[in-house]
C-alpha positions, 0 to 999 in steps of 0.5 A, a space after each residue: 630850502 629844507 628837505 622834508 623827506 623822512 630819513 630811513 633809520 640806520 640799521 646796524 648788524 647788531 640790531 639785525 642780530 638782536 631781532 633774529 635772536 628774538 624771533 628764534 626765541 619766540 619760535 622756540 617758545 611757541 614750539 615748546 608750548 605746542 609740543 607740551 600742550 597744543 594750541 590751547 596752551 600757546 594761545 593762553 600764554 599769548 593772551 596773558 602776555 598781550 592782556 598784561 601789556 594792554 592793561 599797562 598801556 591802557 592804565 598809563 594812558 587812562 583808557 578805561 575801556 581798553 584796560 577793561 578789555 585787557 582784563 577780559 583777555 587776561 581772564 581768558 588766558 588764565 582760564 586756558 592755563 587752568 586746564 593744565 593745573 589739573 594735570 590734564 593735557 589739552 590734546 586732540 585725538 580722533 579715530 580714523 574713519 571706519 567703513 561699517 560693518 567692522 569684523 570681530 577683530 582688527 586694528 584701529 588707527 587714530 590721529 593726534 599726539 599722545 602727550 609724554 607721561 600718558 597713554 591711550 587705552 582702548 575700551 568698547 561697550 554695546 551702544 544699547 547696554 548703557 549700564 553695562 561694563 566696558 571691555 578693556 582691549 589694551 594700550 595703543 602704540 604711538 606712530 609717526 601719524 598718531 596712534 594705533 590699537 592692534 587686535 581690538 576685538 569687538 563683540 563676541 567671536 563668531 563660531 562655526 555653530 553661531 557664525 552670526 554672533 553680534 552681527 548688526 550690533 552697534 558698539 561704541 569704542 573709547 580711546 581713554 587718555 590715562 596717566 602712565 601709572 594707570 596704564 601700567 596697572 591695567 597692562 599687568 594681567 595680574 591686576 585684572 580679574 579675568 571673567 571667562 564668559 564661556 569656553 568658546 569665547 575668549 576671556 574678557 577684561 571688564 571695568 565698571 568705570 572708564 579710567 582717565 578721560 575720554 579723548 575720542 569715541 568711535 561708533 561701529 556696527 559689527 559684521 559677521 567676519 572674524 577679521 584678523 588680530 595682529 
């Protein structure tokens, strides 16, 4: 009588070591892709690999529908990789929620990893002033949880004579992701023309166009409190 039970495959120590090595290599590759481009880059590479394998199998087995789907998957992966060929890293930055109204000066925190070779610069402009210049505040610092912009001055400084300056005015704050070279140029005060609005207000740095690309925005309403600048 023949034993029809399926025999378990013989697993060797070498096979287990090879499997563990492949898993570690895949984990290292995924970690690298996530660290240098986020989920978009990792998913794009995975789509290209899966689509290529599916296309080869579908073509060899003469399954035109499967091959067509594989071509679509490859196209999606290629489109995702195309975002990196322009030198713009796929990152997700966001401001932490803020309680309105905000004081004239305070720090603003955000989440998301600033990629190597880039910086985040902070700007603001009154929401109603759609054609006005942008006020440059400086560069955000990297933190363990994301990034932090210290001493951001929104609107005009309340004075003893005019304590209600800009109270109730809505402003848009922009976190701009720029290359390190752009950040270096703007950080250097000698490269910026200072425009003193009046003697009672601090000098402001004005730009007609925002540099880099907008990574996050925050809409706030100004209160009358002066706040604290660290």
